[in-house]
N, C-alpha and C positions, 0 to 999 in steps of 0.2 A: 411647119411646127405641127406637133400632136393637136388634133383636134380635141376639145374637151366637151366630154358629154354630160349632159345633165345627172345629177344624182335618181335615185330611186322615187324620190317626190316632185322630179321634173325639175327642180331649181341647179340653177349655176354653180357650180363647188365654191369656196372661198379661194380667193386669190393663192392664199399660199399652199392651199390644197391643189390648186391647178399646177402650181411650180411643183410640187412634189411629184405630181404624177407624171410632167414632162423630164423630169430630171431622171425617173425610175424608170422611164418608159427606156430612158438613153441609157441605163445601166450606169450611172455615176456610182462613186462611193456615198456613202454615207456622210461622210465628213463634207463631201462638197456639198451635198444636199444643205447640211446644218449650214455651211459657211454661207451659200446664196441666201437662204431662206433667213440667217441671220441680218444681214446686209439689205435686205430688202426690208424686214422688219424696222431697222435703224433708221433708214430712209423716210419711212412712211412716219415713223414717230417724229421725226427730226420738223416735220413738214405739218405738226399736228395733227396727224391721222388722218389727214388728206388724201384717195384715193390714187393712187399712180396714174389712171386713166384721166385724171382731173388735172395733171401736172405736165412740162414739157423741160424744154430745155434751160428753163430759166431757173427750175428749182433743182435739174442736176447739176449747174454750174454752181449755186450756192452751196448745195451738199457738199460737193468735192471742196469749194473752197472753204468750206467748216471745217472737212477735214484737213486741209492742207495747213490753216493757221491753228 
C-alpha cells in the first residue's frame, strides 16, 4: 500500500485523510471514496469512537452482526 507521508508540521495525517490519499492515488471514483469513508465513520462511531488500530476481529464481527440484525 502507499506510504502516508507526514504533513508540513511533521504530524501524521488523520485516518480519513490517509484513506482519501490512498483512494485518490489509486484513481478510484469520488463516489467510492465517499462510500469507503462513510463506512469507516459508521464503524468507528458504532464502537464509541475507538480508533481502528485498537480494534480487531471481535469488533468487526460485532459490527457486521449489528448490520445483519
